[in-house]
C-alpha angles and dihedrals in degrees: 000000000000123000091221120113099204117122119216119246106228107130115110127200088262092055095046094044093054093041090059091044092047094049093049097042109063143105088326087072100033096050111357097060091076091068092051090049092052089051099049108015116213090338086077083088089066090047091055091049092051091045091048091053091053091045088054091052089052092048093048092048089051091043092054091058095037094056091045092048116010105205134163089221087059114167092010089058093043092049088050094048098043105026103028140271094283093055091051092048095049094043095049096048092042090055092048092050092046093052092044090056091047089049091053089055091046097051090045090050090051090056091049093049093049088048089064090065099030106032093165094060114086113245093234091066091058091044093051091046095051093047092052095043097045090043090054091049090053089053090061125078118300089245090064090049092048093048093050092047089051092057095043090053092042092061091052094047093045091053092051092048091050091050093049092049093045090046092051088051089056094044095049106027104017094243107173091011100082092271092299111128110223093209119196101277090115086075092072109010098081104064097321133280090292093046093168095030128249087304092064091052092049093048091053091058090083092061092039093056092050088055088060091052112125099046089109091073087082088075093053091054090061090083090062101029118123105238095352092193087068105027098049097052092045092049095044095047093050101043103064097054090044091052090049091050091050097044100036094035093049096047091043090057094044095049092044091054096041130035103256093236090063095052113109096008093100103034134290115352088226094057091047092050094049090047090050088053089056098257101146093190092052094130092049092048092050092045089056090050095049090048090056088043092055092045089051091049094048090048092052092043094057091044094049097048092043094054094042092052089046091054092045091050089055091055094045099253095111134033111296091233089072089068093066119101135197127246087270090059096250125130094245098179094055089052091052091048091049091050092050091046090052093051091051091043092051089053090050089047090061096041101042122090111250095246093055092049090049090059092051094044092049088060088069090064092052090046093054092056090043092055092048092051090049090051090054093044090049090053090053090049090047092055091047091051098049096041132221097292095054089043089060090054096052114128096217110019125181106250107246091016119215092354090063090047089052091054089050091051092051090051092050091048086055089052090053088052088053090052087056091046095063116069092214094056098032088088090069091063091054091044090046091053091051090049093052091049090051090050091049088053090048092050091049091053091047092050090048091052091048091051093050091047091050089056 
């Protein structure tokens, strides 16, 4: 292994675009959307549009800094540079912990999905296999990773597009419904568009924003993007409207075909829709898609944590060994650490009581919003540091500048208030506070060590 710390630049616009799509379109859409629909009724479509607009503000704020300074540490580095060392330290480690928790859920989900087809094989065998295989892929060149991630995401996106087209065929021409067009009256004929009032729509925003979690990985790819000044803007500008099309388009079709109050009561809305269209193997088709979705997610998880730890090691917030890369230009040690952590975490996942695991997993939701707020605060700090003249010369500025970031922060604070509103998710605020206190203690110890070393 080489002692160098330089990452290779091998991710094209196509790779980065599908990585961001793949990380934002997952089980939250395939299974989790039913809960949001029950909360808001058809007005959940408006919630996804509002959430998509805020997600775009976050991506543009991150994009502004990523194009100006492409760095694998991404938002951890920007928080450090524009808000102070402590902010960078807390943000970086919070992101790593968040993604590790998400990865535990993803590898466990892979075992469950494979169990549908091979019920006699113990889940742990599938979990061990996927950790070793995806880990090995992340050891290869970043081009191999990017290509694989492209195809994983492509399968998900293709399935959603097929379902939207088939659903429109049923809505307009009655294909699969005996020639009787369903129309779109289901969107308002079961209690109205705002079936649970404006309040229901606002309450669903919490779940909607978590569905968009993962979009921030686009900033981490900047460190390995080929010509980041071109690839990052192209990827960022194309992803939000695509995500909106997939989320809003999919839920529009599902709720037009079925009364919204029936969605999610008899299994996944996707399985029901395919079955309604006469696809006998609907469950098998969807199982294949969610398997590729979980593989895509695990792949992105290991990539994201690896690159973040690499960037943090370079700025002294993580062990220096994490900065080393292989001959292929990949941070091999961070990948190994992530694989070991996943194996231990999977064991804990089986041993832990469900309630305890729920508390830990809920921390990931708090961490996502934390990271987004830090991205927006860093953008405000970045503009203050460079001054008005340099801001006018930026290659990829956030429209509206710091004012738009401020609006995004207020919205995310409202989301945190919603997390506290629900008893089931309130735990994550307590857990989040404990996590931040632990990180502050860790940072204090690190600063003390640095001071004594400097002497």
